[in-house]
C-alpha positions in Angstrom: 0.3 0.2 -0.3 1.3 3.8 -0.8 1.9 5.8 2.0 -0.1 8.2 1.1 -2.7 6.0 0.6 -1.9 4.4 4.6 -2.0 7.9 5.8 -5.6 8.4 4.3 -6.9 4.9 5.6 -5.1 6.1 9.1 -7.8 9.2 8.9 -10.8 7.4 8.4 -10.3 4.9 10.3 -9.4 7.6 13.5 -12.9 8.7 12.8 -14.0 5.2 14.9 -11.9 5.8 18.2 -13.2 8.1 21.0 -11.1 11.4 20.9 -9.5 10.1 23.9 -8.3 7.2 22.1 -7.3 9.1 19.4 -5.3 11.3 21.6 -3.7 8.6 23.7 -2.5 6.3 20.8 -1.0 9.3 19.4 0.5 10.0 22.9 1.9 6.8 22.9 2.9 6.3 18.9 5.2 9.8 19.5 6.9 7.8 22.7 7.7 4.6 20.6 11.2 3.9 19.2 13.3 1.2 17.2 16.7 2.6 18.6 16.7 -0.3 21.3 14.9 -3.8 21.0 14.9 -6.4 23.7 16.3 -9.9 23.1 15.3 -13.0 25.0 16.7 -16.0 25.0 14.9 -19.5 26.1 13.1 -18.2 28.5 11.1 -21.2 30.8 9.2 -18.8 33.2 5.8 -17.5 32.2 5.9 -15.0 34.3 9.7 -13.8 33.3 9.1 -13.6 30.0 5.4 -11.8 30.3 7.4 -9.3 32.5 9.8 -7.6 29.9 6.4 -7.3 27.6 5.0 -4.8 29.3 8.2 -3.4 30.5 9.3 -3.1 26.5 5.3 -1.3 26.4 6.1 1.1 29.3 9.5 2.3 28.2 8.1 2.5 24.5 10.5 -0.4 23.0 8.5 -1.2 20.2 10.0 -4.7 19.3 11.0 -7.9 21.2 12.7 -10.5 20.1 12.0 -14.2 21.3 14.5 -16.6 20.8 13.2 -20.7 21.4 15.6 -23.4 21.7 14.1 -25.9 24.9 11.3 -23.7 25.5 8.4 -22.1 24.0 7.9 -18.4 25.0 4.7 -18.1 26.5 2.9 -15.0 28.0 0.6 -14.8 31.0 -2.4 -12.5 30.3 -2.7 -11.0 34.0 1.0 -9.6 34.0 1.3 -8.5 30.9 -2.4 -6.6 31.2 -2.7 -6.2 27.3 0.7 -4.8 26.5 1.4 -7.9 24.2 -0.9 -6.2 21.8 1.0 -2.9 21.6 5.0 -4.7 21.5 5.8 -6.8 18.3 6.8 -9.9 19.6 9.1 -11.2 16.4 9.3 -14.9 17.3 12.9 -17.5 16.1 11.6 -20.8 16.6 11.9 -22.7 13.3 15.6 -22.4 12.6 18.4 -24.9 12.7 20.3 -22.4 15.2 17.8 -19.8 16.2 20.3 -17.7 18.1 22.6 -17.3 15.1 19.1 -16.6 13.2 17.8 -13.7 15.4 21.7 -12.1 15.6 22.4 -12.6 12.2 18.5 -10.9 11.3 20.0 -8.0 14.0 22.9 -7.6 12.8 20.9 -7.1 8.9 19.4 -3.9 10.7 22.4 -2.7 11.7 22.1 -3.1 15.2 25.0 -3.6 17.7 24.4 -6.9 19.8 25.0 -6.4 23.6 24.7 -9.3 26.0 23.6 -8.7 29.6 26.5 -10.5 31.5 28.6 -10.9 34.9 31.4 -10.8 31.6 34.5 -9.8 32.4 35.1 -7.3 29.9 31.1 -5.6 30.6 30.7 -2.5 30.5 28.8 -0.8 33.6 25.5 0.9 32.4 26.4 4.4 32.5 30.0 3.7 30.3 27.8 1.9 27.9 28.3 3.6 24.6 24.9 4.8 22.6 26.1 4.6 19.1 23.8 3.1 16.9 21.0 0.8 17.3 21.2 -1.4 20.4 20.2 -4.8 20.5 19.6 -5.7 24.6 20.3 -9.6 24.8 19.2 -11.6 27.9 19.2 -14.9 28.8 17.8 -18.3 30.4 16.8 -17.1 34.2 19.4 -19.9 35.4 22.7 -19.9 33.3 22.1 -16.8 31.5 23.3 -16.7 27.7 24.4 -19.8 25.8 27.7 -19.6 24.6 26.1 -19.5 21.2 24.6 -16.1 21.6 27.9 -15.3 23.7 30.3 -15.6 21.4 28.5 -13.4 19.2 27.5 -10.6 21.1 29.7 -7.7 20.4 29.7 -6.2 23.5 28.9 -6.5 27.3 26.5 -4.7 30.1 26.4 -5.7 33.6 24.2 -4.6 36.5 26.3 -3.1 39.8 25.8 -5.9 42.3 26.4 -4.6 46.4 24.8 -8.0 47.8 26.0 -11.5 48.5 23.3 -12.8 45.7 25.0 -12.9 42.4 22.3 -12.0 40.0 19.4 -10.0 40.0 15.7 -11.9 38.4 16.2 -11.9 34.8 12.6 -9.9 34.9 14.0 -7.0 37.3 18.2 -7.4 35.0 15.8 -6.4 32.1 14.0 -3.6 33.6 16.7 -2.2 35.3 19.2 -2.1 32.0 16.7 -1.0 29.9 15.4 1.5 31.9 18.7 2.9 32.1 19.8 2.7 28.6 16.2 4.7 27.7 16.9 7.0 30.1 20.0 7.9 29.0 18.7 7.8 25.4 15.9 10.5 25.6 18.3 12.6 27.5 21.4 12.1 25.5 20.7 11.6 22.3 17.1 13.4 22.1 17.0 13.8 17.8 17.7 10.2 17.4 15.8 7.6 19.3 12.1 8.3 17.4 10.4 6.9 14.8 10.3 7.6 11.5 7.4 9.6 10.3 6.8 6.7 7.4 6.9 3.8 10.5 4.5 6.0 12.7 2.0 5.6 10.4 2.7 2.0 10.2 2.2 1.4 13.3 -0.3 3.5 14.1 -2.6 1.6 11.5 -2.1 -2.3 13.2 -2.7 0.0 15.9 -5.8 0.9 14.7 -6.9 -2.4 13.5 -6.7 -4.1 17.1 -8.7 -0.9 18.5 -11.4 -1.1 15.9 -13.8 -4.1 15.7 -14.4 -5.8 12.4 -11.9 -2.9 11.3 -12.2 -4.8 7.9 -15.0 -3.8 6.8 -14.4 -0.2 7.3 -11.4 -0.7 5.3 -13.3 -2.4 2.8 -15.6 0.6 2.7 -12.8 3.2 2.7 -11.5 1.8 -0.6 -15.0 1.3 -2.5 -15.2 4.6 -1.9 -11.8 5.1 -3.2 -13.2 3.7 -6.4 -16.5 5.4 -6.6 -14.7 8.8 -6.7 -11.9 7.6 -8.9 -14.7 6.1 -11.2 -16.9 9.4 -11.2 
């Protein structure tokens, strides 16, 4: 669909939602980003999987990449509170090596691959370079990132810890890292993190289709009306 047609379709579909919802949609859209994406590898606890989806939505992170290996990624609606319909869940589950396929896809999109790991060469959060686009990888609850993932990371980041416990819970770790990175980006790079205008139109159209009951009938009427006007 051509961009101008999408713009017109969005304006048409917006007439089927309330002014309040329209304003809220626009507000959320202006705070969405693909400068940062989250990546979860082989997560097995639904509460952790669900909490990270919710965190991404709250922080404005649009894309969450899911690498399935031994475990199927499942979300709990009671924890996501509907956030999974607003965040793109991009699954890698059908490849010979899902970790390799996901990271290859991210590299093709020009993302730097940052592993969250207490690696000996890890950067502290405040030291991490914000150059380019960042894909932040989080691993399985009990063992962290796989050797395959670690070998493919460009850099590593760690969370300072000062207690006896060796690590944070996965969902807490993701929330801390993603929140810190997004806060820095919004402060230090205010002109670089927003979606492009075309991305905003595409995402708005996707969201409107989820908001409007039987949107397909309204879209059919929109295109039928366009044909009638074109034919005089």
